[in-house]
Steps between C-alpha positions, in 0.01 A plus 500: 500500500752607228765268358756727652345449840496120460866496384602732792320282739668189366846677510428574873407137570123546508353219297127538591371854484180391678695396812754758593693470824596833626866530505763746396514379144121513434470842684777635287329369198170647598644847566679490158171403330316779678765760394490369140113516498498857637765608246302362217176674621697829534656464156162415342353808648794721375465345152113578501571860589814523260734624770827414671617474864649849474166632383344364809727712714411809304134433546550436864696823540223696331233330712678633815608835358189580295642747237860533389674709238662284238846648604437404865383159411821446293718624786320268744586195290829626346359468149605689193224720360477295179465176703248644727299646202475156338406340830226766567384450139449123568331562829263760351422277201398238743286764687698444831623860520397835353706804387369839584652835375578774743270791485777737610782367279447321172837336527406319817316162477352321788443133541216359710381156563186398323203313645613193308842540652345482857292203381809331382678551840195355678492202257870442575443521878200260468745233373670500828186545710331196321806287547527598873131418558552150338800432715316612819166327431596178677727648770442562874598840638796336659616362166450836332716668767765233461505545126520878529783476745693253273450721195612805700822325588560420138434856384724680759 
């Protein structure tokens, strides 16, 4: 357990981490710790691949739309061409996307998601799948349903 975790627990009146009584304070603390941990894992993954949150959206967009002209990609994200060019340069250098020249018009450049881009999206999804599996491992079907319903209410 991290020092931050222990300090947070002490601030919430939890003196012994081994014996936690489930109440609003400890549940709030546990949710906060979970969110912090997931954010840290996500940020670590982004650092490894050298990309930003905005880059993820472009990779996801290309994953769904397969091939896009640079111009259409810029329009979809309201990006200036110079900004889009540097973003695609970075993604291409990290082998997450590829540029392809048009056979019909040399002025047109297409951007496609590369296999490594698809692998990245799968790795990102696995962060959440793994966390969900860990949460569910000691739950009954009824508890799972209750948690799902509670989370659905929060995310409305």
